[in-house]
C-alpha positions in Angstrom: 11.5 -7.5 -0.1 10.6 -6.1 3.1 7.9 -4.1 1.9 6.2 -6.7 -0.2 6.3 -8.9 3.2 4.7 -6.3 5.2 2.0 -5.8 1.8 1.4 -9.8 1.9 1.2 -9.7 5.9 -1.3 -7.0 5.7 -3.6 -8.5 3.2 -3.3 -11.4 5.3 -4.7 -9.3 8.5 -7.7 -8.2 5.9 -8.6 -11.3 5.2 -8.4 -12.6 8.7 -10.4 -9.7 9.9 -12.8 -10.2 7.3 -13.9 -14.1 7.2 -11.9 -15.5 10.5 -8.9 -16.6 11.1 -9.8 -19.9 9.8 -10.3 -18.4 6.0 -6.5 -17.7 6.2 -4.9 -20.1 3.9 -1.9 -19.6 1.4 -4.6 -20.3 -1.6 -6.9 -17.5 -0.1 -4.1 -15.2 0.6 -2.8 -15.4 -2.8 -5.8 -15.0 -4.8 -6.2 -11.8 -2.8 -2.9 -10.4 -3.5 -3.0 -11.6 -7.1 -0.3 -14.0 -7.3 0.2 -17.8 -7.1 0.3 -19.8 -3.8 4.3 -20.6 -4.2 5.1 -17.0 -5.0 4.4 -16.2 -1.5 6.7 -18.5 0.5 9.9 -16.8 -0.4 8.4 -13.9 1.5 6.1 -15.3 4.2 7.5 -19.0 4.3 5.1 -22.1 5.9 1.8 -21.2 7.1 3.0 -21.3 10.5 5.6 -18.3 9.9 2.8 -16.7 8.6 1.0 -17.1 11.4 3.8 -15.7 13.3 4.1 -12.8 10.9 0.4 -11.7 11.1 0.6 -11.7 15.4 3.9 -10.1 15.1 2.0 -7.4 12.9 -0.5 -6.4 15.1 1.5 -6.3 18.3 4.0 -4.2 15.8 0.9 -2.3 15.5 0.5 -1.4 19.2 4.0 -0.9 20.0 3.9 2.3 16.7 0.7 3.1 18.5 1.6 3.3 22.0 5.6 3.6 22.1 6.2 7.4 21.0 3.1 8.2 23.9 4.3 6.4 26.1 4.7 8.5 29.7 7.6 8.5 31.6 5.8 7.3 34.6 5.6 3.1 34.8 2.1 3.6 36.1 0.7 5.1 33.2 2.9 3.0 30.6 1.2 -0.1 32.2 -2.1 1.7 32.1 -1.8 2.7 28.2 -0.3 -0.9 27.0 -2.7 -2.9 28.9 -5.6 -0.5 27.1 -3.9 -1.5 24.0 -3.6 -4.8 24.2 -7.9 -4.9 25.1 -8.3 -2.5 22.1 -6.0 -5.3 19.8 -8.3 -8.1 20.3 -11.1 -5.3 19.2 -9.4 -4.4 16.4 -8.3 -7.9 15.5 -10.8 -10.3 16.9 -8.7 -13.6 16.0 -5.5 -12.1 17.3 -6.3 -13.0 21.3 -6.7 -16.7 20.2 -3.8 -17.0 18.2 -1.7 -15.1 20.9 -3.0 -17.8 23.5 -2.6 -20.6 21.3 1.2 -19.7 20.0 4.3 -18.3 21.0 5.9 -16.0 18.2 9.3 -15.0 18.2 9.2 -12.2 15.5 11.4 -8.9 16.1 7.4 -6.9 16.5 6.1 -9.3 18.8 9.3 -8.9 20.9 8.8 -5.7 21.0 5.8 -5.7 22.5 6.5 -7.8 25.3 9.9 -6.0 25.9 7.6 -3.0 26.5 6.1 -4.7 29.4 9.0 -6.2 30.9 10.8 -2.6 30.9 7.6 -1.0 32.4 7.5 -3.3 35.4 11.4 -3.4 35.5 10.9 0.5 36.3 8.4 -0.5 38.5 10.5 -2.4 40.8 9.8 -5.6 40.0 12.2 -8.1 41.0 13.9 -9.5 37.7 13.2 -12.9 38.2 9.6 -12.0 38.6 8.9 -9.7 35.3 8.7 -12.7 32.9 5.2 -14.1 35.1 4.2 -10.8 35.3 4.3 -9.7 32.0 1.9 -13.4 31.0 -0.5 -12.6 34.0 -0.9 -8.8 32.6 -1.2 -9.8 29.3 -3.4 -12.8 29.6 -6.1 -10.3 31.4 -6.3 -7.0 29.3 -6.3 -9.6 26.0 -8.8 -12.1 27.5 -10.9 -9.1 28.7 -10.8 -8.1 25.2 -11.7 -11.2 23.6 -14.5 -11.9 26.2 -16.2 -9.2 25.3 -15.8 -9.3 21.3 -16.5 -12.9 21.8 -19.5 -12.6 23.2 -18.9 -13.7 27.1 -19.5 -10.0 28.1 -22.6 -9.5 26.1 -25.6 -7.2 27.6 -27.7 -10.6 28.0 -24.6 -12.1 30.0 -25.8 -9.7 33.0 -29.3 -11.6 32.7 -27.8 -15.2 32.2 -26.0 -14.7 35.5 -28.6 -13.6 37.5 -30.9 -16.2 36.2 -28.4 -18.7 37.6 -29.6 -17.6 41.2 -33.1 -19.0 40.2 -32.5 -22.4 39.1 -34.2 -25.0 41.3 -32.4 -28.0 40.8 -28.5 -26.3 42.1 -27.5 -25.3 45.1 -25.7 -22.1 43.9 -25.7 -19.7 47.7 -23.0 -17.5 46.2 -25.3 -16.3 43.3 -28.3 -16.3 45.5 -26.2 -13.9 47.6 -25.5 -11.8 45.2 -28.5 -11.8 43.2 -29.3 -8.0 43.5 -25.7 -7.0 42.1 -26.1 -9.5 39.3 -28.8 -7.8 37.6 -27.3 -4.3 37.4 -25.9 -3.9 34.3 -21.9 -3.5 33.4 -20.4 -0.7 32.3 -17.5 -2.7 30.7 -15.0 0.3 30.1 -15.6 1.0 33.9 -15.0 -2.5 34.7 -11.7 -2.6 32.6 -10.6 0.6 34.1 -11.4 -0.9 37.7 -9.4 -4.2 36.3 -6.5 -2.1 35.7 -6.1 0.1 38.9 -6.3 -3.0 40.9 -3.6 -4.8 38.8 -1.3 -1.5 39.2 -1.6 -2.3 42.6 -0.4 -5.9 42.1 2.4 -4.7 40.5 3.1 -2.2 43.5 3.2 -5.1 45.6 5.2 -7.6 43.9 7.8 -4.7 43.8 7.8 -3.7 47.4 7.7 -7.4 48.4 11.1 -7.8 46.8 12.7 -4.9 47.8 15.7 -4.7 50.3 15.3 -3.1 53.4 17.5 0.0 54.0 20.5 -1.0 56.2 20.2 1.2 59.4 
């Protein structure tokens, strides 16, 4: 039963990767798996449960890929998790939008979040701050990957940003002051790694601000 559910979820992932999330329906999934739509319900439940399962499946892949290789250092662990979240958006272009539109309470989804939780706790982040920090970190990493895949970070994006500084019908002093840097091609891998460095420093600062001074 569990194996059949995973097979169905994998077929749903393939369908979404091939044709987009909007193409995923119980009828389309039934055609791909060679069964009737009604035969799917005992395994995946409703359409909402199917979407939850799909999101849990891709996050579960991230956990499986990163989990065993995680370095004892929380900093390296965090870097690997952030890189994995970015790559998740590349492997499954629909996944970030789904993650941003609905929380998922599957065991696989919870396992991915738990890796972030334990990493932040190991960094010394106060427990009350951990949920907020996890949301910030995953939003940045997934959002970066989604921006690359969706076209916001396309090669011509730099050209568009530079052109804004030349608009005559809008006062854009910031653009005009930065025009020479806006024209520089962006290395998105390098920019993401710089963002990761900034996020690690943010976690360090959050942990330090919540630490209790040693008694004299």
